[in-house]
TIVO-2410 file (N, C-alpha, C; in nm, 3 decimals):
# residues 146
REC num residu      c1      c2      c3 atome chaine
REC   1      M  17.755  11.726  13.044     N      A
REC   1      M  17.620  11.773  13.039    CA      A
REC   1      M  17.575  11.802  12.897     C      A
REC   2      D  17.666  11.824  12.819     N      A
REC   2      D  17.636  11.847  12.679    CA      A
REC   2      D  17.561  11.729  12.618     C      A
REC   3      E  17.603  11.613  12.652     N      A
REC   3      E  17.540  11.490  12.602    CA      A
REC   3      E  17.398  11.477  12.654     C      A
REC   4      L  17.377  11.510  12.779     N      A
REC   4      L  17.246  11.503  12.841    CA      A
REC   4      L  17.150  11.602  12.775     C      A
REC   5      E  17.195  11.722  12.747     N      A
REC   5      E  17.113  11.824  12.681    CA      A
REC   5      E  17.076  11.779  12.540     C      A
REC   6      R  17.173  11.722  12.470     N      A
REC   6      R  17.149  11.674  12.333    CA      A
REC   6      R  17.043  11.566  12.334     C      A
REC   7      L  17.051  11.471  12.429     N      A
REC   7      L  16.954  11.363  12.437    CA      A
REC   7      L  16.814  11.415  12.474     C      A
REC   8      R  16.810  11.515  12.564     N      A
REC   8      R  16.681  11.574  12.600    CA      A
REC   8      R  16.618  11.644  12.480     C      A
REC   9      K  16.702  11.712  12.404     N      A
REC   9      K  16.653  11.781  12.286    CA      A
REC   9      K  16.603  11.681  12.182     C      A
REC  10      E  16.676  11.572  12.162     N      A
REC  10      E  16.633  11.468  12.068    CA      A
REC  10      E  16.501  11.406  12.113     C      A
REC  11      K  16.490  11.386  12.245     N      A
REC  11      K  16.365  11.330  12.299    CA      A
REC  11      K  16.250  11.427  12.275     C      A
REC  12      A  16.270  11.554  12.300     N      A
REC  12      A  16.166  11.655  12.280    CA      A
REC  12      A  16.127  11.663  12.132     C      A
REC  13      D  16.227  11.657  12.044     N      A
REC  13      D  16.200  11.659  11.900    CA      A
REC  13      D  16.120  11.535  11.857     C      A
REC  14      A  16.157  11.420  11.910     N      A
REC  14      A  16.087  11.296  11.877    CA      A
REC  14      A  15.943  11.302  11.927     C      A
REC  15      E  15.923  11.355  12.047     N      A
REC  15      E  15.788  11.368  12.100    CA      A
REC  15      E  15.706  11.465  12.017     C      A
REC  16      A  15.768  11.575  11.971     N      A
REC  16      A  15.699  11.673  11.886    CA      A
REC  16      A  15.660  11.609  11.754     C      A
REC  17      R  15.753  11.532  11.695     N      A
REC  17      R  15.722  11.462  11.569    CA      A
REC  17      R  15.610  11.360  11.591     C      A
REC  18      A  15.611  11.293  11.704     N      A
REC  18      A  15.507  11.193  11.735    CA      A
REC  18      A  15.371  11.263  11.748     C      A
REC  19      R  15.368  11.381  11.815     N      A
REC  19      R  15.244  11.455  11.828    CA      A
REC  19      R  15.192  11.499  11.691     C      A
REC  20      K  15.284  11.549  11.607     N      A
REC  20      K  15.244  11.592  11.472    CA      A
REC  20      K  15.193  11.472  11.392     C      A
REC  21      A  15.259  11.359  11.405     N      A
REC  21      A  15.215  11.239  11.334    CA      A
REC  21      A  15.077  11.195  11.382     C      A
REC  22      E  15.054  11.204  11.513     N      A
REC  22      E  14.923  11.167  11.569    CA      A
REC  22      E  14.815  11.263  11.521     C      A
REC  23      E  14.848  11.392  11.517     N      A
REC  23      E  14.752  11.491  11.467    CA      A
REC  23      E  14.722  11.466  11.320     C      A
REC  24      A  14.826  11.434  11.243     N      A
REC  24      A  14.805  11.406  11.100    CA      A
REC  24      A  14.719  11.280  11.083     C      A
REC  25      R  14.743  11.179  11.168     N      A
REC  25      R  14.665  11.056  11.161    CA      A
REC  25      R  14.518  11.086  11.193     C      A
REC  26      Q  14.494  11.165  11.295     N      A
REC  26      Q  14.357  11.200  11.334    CA      A
REC  26      Q  14.288  11.281  11.223     C      A
REC  27      A  14.364  11.373  11.164     N      A
REC  27      A  14.308  11.453  11.055    CA      A
REC  27      A  14.275  11.364  10.935     C      A
REC  28      A  14.362  11.267  10.906     N      A
REC  28      A  14.336  11.175  10.795    CA      A
REC  28      A  14.214  11.088  10.824     C      A
REC  29      E  14.200  11.042  10.948     N      A
REC  29      E  14.083  10.963  10.986    CA      A
REC  29      E  13.955  11.045  10.973     C      A
REC  30      K  13.962  11.172  11.015     N      A
REC  30      K  13.847  11.260  11.005    CA      A
REC  30      K  13.809  11.282  10.859     C      A
REC  31      A  13.910  11.307  10.776     N      A
REC  31      A  13.885  11.328  10.633    CA      A
REC  31      A  13.827  11.201  10.569     C      A
REC  32      A  13.879  11.085  10.609     N      A
REC  32      A  13.827  10.959  10.555    CA      A
REC  32      A  13.682  10.938  10.598     C      A
REC  33      K  13.651  10.971  10.722     N      A
REC  33      K  13.514  10.956  10.772    CA      A
REC  33      K  13.421  11.051  10.697     C      A
REC  34      E  13.463  11.174  10.676     N      A
REC  34      E  13.382  11.271  10.602    CA      A
REC  34      E  13.362  11.224  10.458     C      A
REC  35      A  13.466  11.168  10.397     N      A
REC  35      A  13.455  11.117  10.260    CA      A
REC  35      A  13.357  11.001  10.254     C      A
REC  36      E  13.361  10.912  10.351     N      A
REC  36      E  13.267  10.799  10.356    CA      A
REC  36      E  13.124  10.849  10.372     C      A
REC  37      E  13.105  10.949  10.458     N      A
REC  37      E  12.971  11.005  10.477    CA      A
REC  37      E  12.921  11.071  10.349     C      A
REC  38      A  13.009  11.144  10.280     N      A
REC  38      A  12.972  11.208  10.154    CA      A
REC  38      A  12.939  11.103  10.049     C      A
REC  39      K  13.017  10.997  10.046     N      A
REC  39      K  12.992  10.888   9.951    CA      A
REC  39      K  12.857  10.824   9.979     C      A
REC  40      A  12.828  10.797  10.105     N      A
REC  40      A  12.700  10.736  10.141    CA      A
REC  40      A  12.583  10.827  10.103     C      A
REC  41      K  12.600  10.958  10.124     N      A
REC  41      K  12.495  11.054  10.089    CA      A
REC  41      K  12.472  11.056   9.938     C      A
REC  42      I  12.579  11.058   9.862     N      A
REC  42      I  12.567  11.059   9.716    CA      A
REC  42      I  12.505  10.930   9.666     C      A
REC  43      E  12.545  10.818   9.724     N      A
REC  43      E  12.487  10.689   9.683    CA      A
REC  43      E  12.338  10.685   9.715     C      A
REC  44      A  12.297  10.740   9.828     N      A
REC  44      A  12.155  10.744   9.864    CA      A
REC  44      A  12.078  10.834   9.768     C      A
REC  45      E  12.135  10.948   9.734     N      A
REC  45      E  12.070  11.038   9.638    CA      A
REC  45      E  12.057  10.972   9.502     C      A
REC  46      F  12.163  10.902   9.459     N      A
REC  46      F  12.159  10.834   9.331    CA      A
REC  46      F  12.056  10.722   9.332     C      A
REC  47      A  12.049  10.647   9.441     N      A
REC  47      A  11.951  10.539   9.451    CA      A
REC  47      A  11.809  10.596   9.446     C      A
REC  48      E  11.787  10.709   9.510     N      A
REC  48      E  11.655  10.773   9.507    CA      A
REC  48      E  11.623  10.820   9.365     C      A
REC  49      F  11.720  10.883   9.298     N      A
REC  49      F  11.700  10.928   9.160    CA      A
REC  49      F  11.671  10.809   9.069     C      A
REC  50      R  11.746  10.704   9.086     N      A
REC  50      R  11.728  10.584   9.003    CA      A
REC  50      R  11.590  10.523   9.026     C      A
REC  51      A  11.548  10.515   9.150     N      A
REC  51      A  11.415  10.460   9.181    CA      A
REC  51      A  11.305  10.545   9.119     C      A
REC  52      E  11.320  10.677   9.128     N      A
REC  52      E  11.220  10.766   9.069    CA      A
REC  52      E  11.216  10.751   8.917     C      A
REC  53      S  11.333  10.744   8.853     N      A
REC  53      S  11.334  10.732   8.707    CA      A
REC  53      S  11.280  10.597   8.663     C      A
REC  54      Q  11.308  10.491   8.739     N      A
REC  54      Q  11.253  10.360   8.705    CA      A
REC  54      Q  11.102  10.358   8.724     C      A
REC  55      A  11.053  10.425   8.827     N      A
REC  55      A  10.909  10.432   8.850    CA      A
REC  55      A  10.841  10.507   8.735     C      A
REC  56      K  10.903  10.615   8.690     N      A
REC  56      K  10.847  10.690   8.577    CA      A
REC  56      K  10.848  10.605   8.450     C      A
REC  57      A  10.956  10.531   8.429     N      A
REC  57      A  10.964  10.445   8.311    CA      A
REC  57      A  10.858  10.335   8.316     C      A
REC  58      R  10.837  10.277   8.435     N      A
REC  58      R  10.733  10.174   8.450    CA      A
REC  58      R  10.596  10.233   8.420     C      A
REC  59      E  10.571  10.352   8.472     N      A
REC  59      E  10.441  10.415   8.449    CA      A
REC  59      E  10.420  10.446   8.302     C      A
REC  60      A  10.524  10.493   8.234     N      A
REC  60      A  10.513  10.521   8.091    CA      A
REC  60      A  10.487  10.392   8.014     C      A
REC  61      R  10.553  10.285   8.053     N      A
REC  61      R  10.533  10.157   7.985    CA      A
REC  61      R  10.390  10.106   8.009     C      A
REC  62      F  10.340  10.124   8.130     N      A
REC  62      F  10.203  10.084   8.159    CA      A
REC  62      F  10.105  10.167   8.077     C      A
REC  63      N  10.128  10.298   8.066     N      A
REC  63      N  10.039  10.385   7.988    CA      A
REC  63      N  10.034  10.342   7.842     C      A
REC  64      K  10.146  10.295   7.788     N      A
REC  64      K  10.147  10.243   7.651    CA      A
REC  64      K  10.061  10.118   7.640     C      A
REC  65      L  10.064  10.034   7.743     N      A
REC  65      L   9.979   9.915   7.743    CA      A
REC  65      L   9.832   9.954   7.746     C      A
REC  66      V   9.798  10.056   7.823     N      A
REC  66      V   9.659  10.102   7.830    CA      A
REC  66      V   9.617  10.157   7.695     C      A
REC  67      E   9.703  10.236   7.631     N      A
REC  67      E   9.672  10.292   7.500    CA      A
REC  67      E   9.652  10.183   7.396     C      A
REC  68      A   9.729  10.074   7.408     N      A
REC  68      A   9.716   9.963   7.313    CA      A
REC  68      A   9.600   9.872   7.349     C      A
REC  69      G   9.533   9.899   7.460     N      A
REC  69      G   9.421   9.817   7.501    CA      A
REC  69      G   9.461   9.685   7.564     C      A
REC  70      K   9.584   9.675   7.609     N      A
REC  70      K   9.634   9.550   7.666    CA      A
REC  70      K   9.632   9.550   7.818     C      A
REC  71      A   9.594   9.661   7.876     N      A
REC  71      A   9.582   9.671   8.022    CA      A
REC  71      A   9.471   9.769   8.054     C      A
REC  72      L   9.413   9.751   8.168     N      A
REC  72      L   9.306   9.841   8.213    CA      A
REC  72      L   9.362   9.943   8.311     C      A
REC  73      P   9.311  10.064   8.310     N      A
REC  73      P   9.358  10.163   8.406    CA      A
REC  73      P   9.345  10.117   8.551     C      A
REC  74      A   9.246  10.035   8.578     N      A
REC  74      A   9.227   9.986   8.715    CA      A
REC  74      A   9.339   9.892   8.759     C      A
REC  75      E   9.414   9.838   8.666     N      A
REC  75      E   9.525   9.747   8.698    CA      A
REC  75      E   9.654   9.820   8.731     C      A
REC  76      K   9.654   9.951   8.717     N      A
REC  76      K   9.777  10.029   8.729    CA      A
REC  76      K   9.852  10.005   8.859     C      A
REC  77      E   9.786  10.025   8.971     N      A
REC  77      E   9.853  10.014   9.100    CA      A
REC  77      E   9.911   9.874   9.121     C      A
REC  78      A   9.833   9.773   9.089     N      A
REC  78      A   9.878   9.635   9.110    CA      A
REC  78      A   9.995   9.600   9.019     C      A
REC  79      L   9.984   9.636   8.891     N      A
REC  79      L  10.091   9.601   8.797    CA      A
REC  79      L  10.219   9.678   8.824     C      A
REC  80      L  10.207   9.806   8.859     N      A
REC  80      L  10.328   9.883   8.889    CA      A
REC  80      L  10.394   9.833   9.017     C      A
REC  81      G  10.314   9.795   9.115     N      A
REC  81      G  10.369   9.737   9.238    CA      A
REC  81      G  10.437   9.605   9.212     C      A
REC  82      L  10.374   9.521   9.130     N      A
REC  82      L  10.433   9.392   9.096    CA      A
REC  82      L  10.562   9.411   9.017     C      A
REC  83      A  10.561   9.502   8.922     N      A
REC  83      A  10.682   9.528   8.843    CA      A
REC  83      A  10.795   9.578   8.932     C      A
REC  84      G  10.763   9.665   9.026     N      A
REC  84      G  10.864   9.716   9.119    CA      A
REC  84      G  10.922   9.605   9.206     C      A
REC  85      A  10.835   9.515   9.252     N      A
REC  85      A  10.883   9.403   9.334    CA      A
REC  85      A  10.967   9.307   9.251     C      A
REC  86      L  10.926   9.283   9.127     N      A
REC  86      L  11.003   9.192   9.041    CA      A
REC  86      L  11.137   9.251   9.003     C      A
REC  87      A  11.148   9.384   9.001     N      A
REC  87      A  11.276   9.447   8.971    CA      A
REC  87      A  11.380   9.410   9.077     C      A
REC  88      Q  11.333   9.388   9.199     N      A
REC  88      Q  11.424   9.350   9.308    CA      A
REC  88      Q  11.452   9.200   9.310     C      A
REC  89      A  11.372   9.123   9.235     N      A
REC  89      A  11.382   8.976   9.239    CA      A
REC  89      A  11.504   8.922   9.166     C      A
REC  90      G  11.559   8.999   9.076     N      A
REC  90      G  11.676   8.951   9.003    CA      A
REC  90      G  11.639   8.895   8.867     C      A
REC  91      E  11.715   8.795   8.826     N      A
REC  91      E  11.699   8.741   8.691    CA      A
REC  91      E  11.641   8.601   8.694     C      A
REC  92      L  11.574   8.567   8.584     N      A
REC  92      L  11.518   8.434   8.565    CA      A
REC  92      L  11.592   8.367   8.450     C      A
REC  93      R  11.612   8.237   8.463     N      A
REC  93      R  11.674   8.160   8.355    CA      A
REC  93      R  11.575   8.055   8.310     C      A
REC  94      F  11.559   8.046   8.178     N      A
REC  94      F  11.470   7.945   8.124    CA      A
REC  94      F  11.513   7.913   7.982     C      A
REC  95      A  11.457   7.804   7.929     N      A
REC  95      A  11.493   7.760   7.794    CA      A
REC  95      A  11.401   7.828   7.695     C      A
REC  96      E  11.460   7.875   7.587     N      A
REC  96      E  11.383   7.935   7.480    CA      A
REC  96      E  11.453   7.903   7.349     C      A
REC  97      G  11.385   7.833   7.264     N      A
REC  97      G  11.444   7.799   7.134    CA      A
REC  97      G  11.564   7.707   7.147     C      A
REC  98      G  11.567   7.623   7.246     N      A
REC  98      G  11.676   7.527   7.262    CA      A
REC  98      G  11.799   7.583   7.332     C      A
REC  99      S  11.793   7.704   7.381     N      A
REC  99      S  11.908   7.761   7.451    CA      A
REC  99      S  11.862   7.825   7.582     C      A
REC 100      Q  11.956   7.845   7.672     N      A
REC 100      Q  11.927   7.908   7.800    CA      A
REC 100      Q  11.918   8.059   7.782     C      A
REC 101      V  11.813   8.118   7.836     N      A
REC 101      V  11.793   8.262   7.827    CA      A
REC 101      V  11.785   8.318   7.968     C      A
REC 102      T  11.849   8.431   7.990     N      A
REC 102      T  11.845   8.498   8.119    CA      A
REC 102      T  11.782   8.636   8.100     C      A
REC 103      R  11.674   8.660   8.173     N      A
REC 103      R  11.606   8.789   8.167    CA      A
REC 103      R  11.567   8.832   8.308     C      A
REC 104      S  11.551   8.961   8.324     N      A
REC 104      S  11.505   9.008   8.456    CA      A
REC 104      S  11.359   8.969   8.473     C      A
REC 105      A  11.321   8.944   8.596     N      A
REC 105      A  11.183   8.905   8.625    CA      A
REC 105      A  11.086   9.015   8.582     C      A
REC 106      E  11.125   9.139   8.601     N      A
REC 106      E  11.039   9.250   8.560    CA      A
REC 106      E  11.019   9.252   8.409     C      A
REC 107      E  11.126   9.228   8.334     N      A
REC 107      E  11.116   9.228   8.188    CA      A
REC 107      E  11.027   9.115   8.139     C      A
REC 108      V  11.031   9.001   8.206     N      A
REC 108      V  10.943   8.889   8.170    CA      A
REC 108      V  10.798   8.931   8.187     C      A
REC 109      L  10.766   9.000   8.296     N      A
REC 109      L  10.630   9.048   8.319    CA      A
REC 109      L  10.587   9.142   8.207     C      A
REC 110      W  10.671   9.240   8.175     N      A
REC 110      W  10.635   9.336   8.070    CA      A
REC 110      W  10.617   9.266   7.936     C      A
REC 111      N  10.703   9.169   7.905     N      A
REC 111      N  10.689   9.095   7.780    CA      A
REC 111      N  10.557   9.019   7.775     C      A
REC 112      L  10.516   8.960   7.887     N      A
REC 112      L  10.388   8.890   7.892    CA      A
REC 112      L  10.272   8.987   7.869     C      A
REC 113      L  10.279   9.102   7.934     N      A
REC 113      L  10.172   9.200   7.919    CA      A
REC 113      L  10.167   9.256   7.776     C      A
REC 114      E  10.282   9.284   7.720     N      A
REC 114      E  10.287   9.339   7.585    CA      A
REC 114      E  10.245   9.235   7.481     C      A
REC 115      G  10.263   9.108   7.513     N      A
REC 115      G  10.229   9.002   7.418    CA      A
REC 115      G  10.084   8.958   7.423     C      A
REC 116      R  10.009   9.000   7.523     N      A
REC 116      R   9.870   8.956   7.529    CA      A
REC 116      R   9.786   9.037   7.430     C      A
REC 117      P   9.676   8.977   7.386     N      A
REC 117      P   9.592   9.046   7.287    CA      A
REC 117      P   9.522   9.167   7.348     C      A
REC 118      S   9.482   9.255   7.261     N      A
REC 118      S   9.410   9.374   7.305    CA      A
REC 118      S   9.277   9.334   7.367     C      A
REC 119      L   9.240   9.403   7.473     N      A
REC 119      L   9.114   9.376   7.541    CA      A
REC 119      L   8.996   9.438   7.465     C      A
REC 120      K   9.024   9.525   7.373     N      A
REC 120      K   8.925   9.593   7.288    CA      A
REC 120      K   8.814   9.658   7.369     C      A
REC 121      L   8.847   9.708   7.484     N      A
REC 121      L   8.747   9.775   7.566    CA      A
REC 121      L   8.741   9.924   7.539     C      A
REC 122      L   8.835   9.974   7.465     N      A
REC 122      L   8.838  10.117   7.439    CA      A
REC 122      L   8.795  10.150   7.296     C      A
REC 123      G   8.746  10.051   7.222     N      A
REC 123      G   8.706  10.074   7.084    CA      A
REC 123      G   8.571  10.009   7.057     C      A
REC 124      E   8.538   9.998   6.930     N      A
REC 124      E   8.413   9.936   6.888    CA      A
REC 124      E   8.422   9.786   6.905     C      A
REC 125      F   8.309   9.724   6.942     N      A
REC 125      F   8.306   9.580   6.960    CA      A
REC 125      F   8.280   9.507   6.827     C      A
REC 126      A   8.200   9.567   6.741     N      A
REC 126      A   8.164   9.499   6.616    CA      A
REC 126      A   8.222   9.578   6.499     C      A
REC 127      E   8.256   9.505   6.396     N      A
REC 127      E   8.303   9.568   6.273    CA      A
REC 127      E   8.182   9.623   6.198     C      A
REC 128      P   8.191   9.743   6.141     N      A
REC 128      P   8.079   9.794   6.063    CA      A
REC 128      P   8.063   9.715   5.934     C      A
REC 129      P   7.941   9.707   5.883     N      A
REC 129      P   7.921   9.635   5.756    CA      A
REC 129      P   8.001   9.701   5.645     C      A
REC 130      Q   8.049   9.618   5.552     N      A
REC 130      Q   8.131   9.668   5.443    CA      A
REC 130      Q   8.050   9.752   5.344     C      A
REC 131      D   7.930   9.705   5.306     N      A
REC 131      D   7.850   9.774   5.206    CA      A
REC 131      D   7.719   9.817   5.271     C      A
REC 132      Q   7.702   9.944   5.290     N      A
REC 132      Q   7.581   9.994   5.354    CA      A
REC 132      Q   7.484  10.055   5.254     C      A
REC 133      S   7.507  10.034   5.124     N      A
REC 133      S   7.421  10.096   5.023    CA      A
REC 133      S   7.282  10.033   5.020     C      A
REC 134      E   7.270   9.902   5.032     N      A
REC 134      E   7.141   9.834   5.025    CA      A
REC 134      E   7.119   9.754   5.152     C      A
REC 135      P   7.013   9.781   5.224     N      A
REC 135      P   6.984   9.700   5.341    CA      A
REC 135      P   6.952   9.557   5.302     C      A
REC 136      E   6.990   9.464   5.387     N      A
REC 136      E   6.969   9.323   5.357    CA      A
REC 136      E   6.878   9.260   5.460     C      A
REC 137      G   6.826   9.146   5.425     N      A
REC 137      G   6.750   9.066   5.518    CA      A
REC 137      G   6.616   9.126   5.554     C      A
REC 138      F   6.572   9.096   5.674     N      A
REC 138      F   6.441   9.138   5.720    CA      A
REC 138      F   6.425   9.289   5.717     C      A
REC 139      L   6.527   9.360   5.764     N      A
REC 139      L   6.517   9.506   5.767    CA      A
REC 139      L   6.511   9.563   5.626     C      A
REC 140      G   6.584   9.503   5.534     N      A
REC 140      G   6.580   9.551   5.395    CA      A
REC 140      G   6.443   9.530   5.334     C      A
REC 141      D   6.385   9.414   5.358     N      A
REC 141      D   6.251   9.387   5.306    CA      A
REC 141      D   6.150   9.479   5.370     C      A
REC 142      F   6.162   9.501   5.499     N      A
REC 142      F   6.070   9.586   5.572    CA      A
REC 142      F   6.080   9.730   5.523     C      A
REC 143      A   6.203   9.779   5.504     N      A
REC 143      A   6.222   9.915   5.457    CA      A
REC 143      A   6.173   9.933   5.315     C      A
REC 144      G   6.177   9.828   5.234     N      A
REC 144      G   6.131   9.837   5.096    CA      A
REC 144      G   5.982   9.846   5.083     C      A
REC 145      K   5.906   9.808   5.182     N      A
REC 145      K   5.761   9.813   5.178    CA      A
REC 145      K   5.710   9.954   5.200     C      A
REC 146      F   5.791  10.041   5.241     N      A
REC 146      F   5.744  10.177   5.269    CA      A
REC 146      F   5.792  10.266   5.162     C      A
***
């Protein structure tokens, strides 16, 4: 009977170890699931932060274009929306100066906008005369008669 008791005890010990191993496995799975959820939450928060900072950077870049007279305030919503959509589009490849160039689609848009001439809608349309001391032409003759 001694042998039978020893085998029963070994069986009970093995079952106890198996239960502990199963509990440890379940705890590890739970911890892994919690870690994945925390990772997903942090990634979502980072993506939101990144989107907000990119939106602010786009708006600041647009405001510089308005200050330089290269964009109109009325274009803001459309250009910022287009820039945001192009940010998701990826990169463009084209030839420039005999070599292949890769740029983001959004950067190409900004370069086009920054490269266009000023609309001159926020300043004077005509240059003032250089010498205003003596009136010229018809007005000068007319003013001289009085």
